[in-house]
C-alpha positions, 0 to 999 in steps of 0.5 A: 478531500477523501482519504483512507487508513489502509493497514495490513493486519500482519502484525501489531501496529507501530509508532510509524503507523500511528503517525501516518494515521494521525497525519491523514486524520488531521489533513482530512479533518482540516478540509472537512473531508471523508476518511475511510478505514480499509483493512488490507487483508488479502494475504491471509497467510500473514493475517491474524485475528489479534492483529485485526483487533489491534487496528480497532484498539489502536484507532480508539487509543489514538482518538481517531474516528473514521467516517466509513468502514468497519466498526469492529472486527466482526463487521470487518470480516462480514462486510469489509474484507478485501476477499469480498471485493475479488470481482473488482480486482479480477476485472482490473486484472482482465483489463490489463491482461487484454493489453497486448505485450503488457502481462506475461506468466512467470513460473520462477520460484521466490528463490529463483527470483532472489538469485536472478534479481541480484543487488538491485532486487529487480526481477530481470524478466527471466520469463518475459520472452517465454510466451507462457500462457497466462493459464499456466498452472502455478504461475504468477502474472507480471507486467513488462516495464520497459527499460527507461520507464520513468514516472513523475508526480508531485508530492506535497512534502517532497515536491516533484518526484521522478523514479525510474520504474524499471530500475527500482521496481522492474517487472512487478507481480500483479497476480500471485501464484495462488491466483489472488490479485497482488497488492498493487492491483487491489490497492489501485482498484480500491482507491479508484472505486472509493474515489480517493483524492488524498493518499498519505504514505511513508517515503519507503512506499514511493516505488509503490506509488510510482508502480500504481500510477504507471499501472493506472495509465496502462489500465485506462478508465476509470483508473485514469483518475488516479494520477489526480490524487494528492500524495503526501510521502512523509519521513519514516520513523526509525529505531534508535539505531536507525532502522525502519520501524517494523511490525514484526515482534511488536507488542501493542502500541499502548503497552509500549507507551506505558514505559515510553512517553514518546509513544503516547498519543500526544507525542505521536500527534506532535510528530504528525503535526511537525510534518504539516509545519515542515510543509508550510 
């Protein structure tokens, strides 16, 4: 069993991140597997050094030791940043772009996308038939997800999952306007290259899993190994008023635990083990 912890250092990690880490660590430990630490830092506009430091501090506080990956923030910056793996991501982008009719350039701004998406939040394909060259300046790349595209996969906690990708995600971005690979491309490329066999995510990332499974199908080898990954999508932790926990405006988790026993490592580990018991 090979898995990873893949936080994005765009804010302080919260209790939901911690439970995800503890559940992943427990599953890998039970199967004598291998656990990677992979910090997803492509979006430099949101990444801050204090949030990278917080990843290592949180893992130490939780008592989690990874088998591979950066030892500290300096090691991460020097040897493990995603910006050191851009060739890998661009190779996948080139393979996708070479598929006839799959990738198109989009010059819509965020405001235009939001206005056109409507209540579903899905991009309606405004630029799909404009036949803009992929080299168009200041254009993102999107993939054409045909209407009725359905993705089905097996989940260890949820059983059989089926999503209408066109209705839930739509024509999603694979290369940003600044030329950097988008999340789905980088995550898929890294998971394939690192040989992942287990991915643990929150239920809110079910659409991301479906998008990456479909993208792997379009890309072919070596991404065709990705559908054999075992997925665990666990319930989300919420605030007392029912909202999903967010990294925004959060203090470090260990500071919150000083005032709230439910945030202690022991309490968070009990929540993670509860997900395991619910499966059995």
